[in-house]
N, C-alpha and C positions, 0 to 999 in steps of 0.2 A: 118523246124519244130520248131527250136529254136525261130524263130521270131513269130510264131503263139502262142507259149506258153507264150512268153513275152507279147504279145498283150492281151491274155486272162487274164494273171495275172494282168496287168495294169488295164484292164476294171473291174476286180473283186475288186481291191483295190479302184478304183474310185467309184464303186457302194457301197462299204462298207463305204467310206467317206461320200457319200450323205446320207446313212442310219443313220450314227452317227450324222450328222448335223441336220437331221429331229428330231431325238430323243432328241438332246440337246435343240432344240427349244420347243419341247413339255414339256420337264422337266422344262425349264425356265418359261413357261406359267403356269405350274402346281404349281410352288413354289411362285408365286406372291401372296401377302397378300390380295389384293383387290378383285380379281376375281377368283383366282385359288383355289387349294386344301388348301393352307395355310390360306386363308380367311375362308374357311369352317371349318378348324380345330380350328381356333381362336374363331369362333362363337360357335362351339360345346363345346369348353373348357369353355367359359363364361357361357353357359347354364348348364354345369355340376356343376360349382361352385354355381350358383343360386339354382339348385336343391338340392345340398348338404346342403346349409344353410336352405332351406325350409324343408328338411327332418329332420334336427336337431331341428328346431322349432316344427315341428309336433311331433317328438319323445318326446320332453320336455312336450308339452301339453298333450300327451297321458299318459305319466307317472304321471303327476299331476292329471288327471282325474281318472286314475286307483287308485291312493292313496285315492282320495275323495270317490270313489265308495267303496273301501274297508272299510273306516271308516263308511260310511252309512250302509253297509251290517252288520258290527259288531253291530252298534247301533240298526238296525232292529232285529237282532237276540236277543239282550238283551231285547228289548221291547216284542218280541214274547215269551221269557221265562217268563217275568213278567205276560203277558196275560194268559199263561198256568197256572201259579200259582193262578191267580185270578179266573180262571175258576174252578180249582181244589177246591179252597176254597168255591166257590158257591155251590158245591155239598154237602158240609157239612151243609148248612143251612136247616132248616126244611121247608117242602113244605106245608105251610098253605096258604089257599086262602086269598087274601086281603079282608078286610071288605067292604061289598057292601053299598053304601050310600042309605039312605032311599029315598022314592019317593018325600017327601016334600023338602028334601035337593036338589034333582035333579031339581025340579021345580024352587026353589029359584036361583040355579045356572044358569038355562036357562033364567030366567027373568033378571038376572044381566048381562048376556052376550048379551041380545038383545040391540042393539044400538038405540038411539032415535035421530032424527034429528028435529031441530026446525028452521023454516024459518020465518024470520021477514022482513017486508018491510021497506026499509029505508025511513025516513021522508024527504020530499022535503026540500031543503035548503030555509031558510027564508031570502031572499035577498030583500032589498028595492031598488026600482028603483030611480035613481036620476033624478030630473026634472030640 
């Protein structure tokens, strides 16, 4: 019985040794920088760094655009306030109809507005033929 127990114990130890050897090989392949998980981690690390710099640039550009938009909004509000004042001052003006031009003045303006085109024929060039 002792012999059977020793054989089972030795076979269990041998099986555990083979299992540890296989795990060690897998772990070694996983840690290689070129093809394993180490390479993937290195690539992801570089991509994270690139994305961080791109994010900082985008954040800076967004902050600059926000400031520019804020100044334009303030300027627009100031212009709107001036327009409101101008409209309020327009209500204070008397509402007289503008003077109507007479018919002769309208006819003169229309005759002045009409364009005239003059076409002239160009005179043939007077060239002498050499003999």
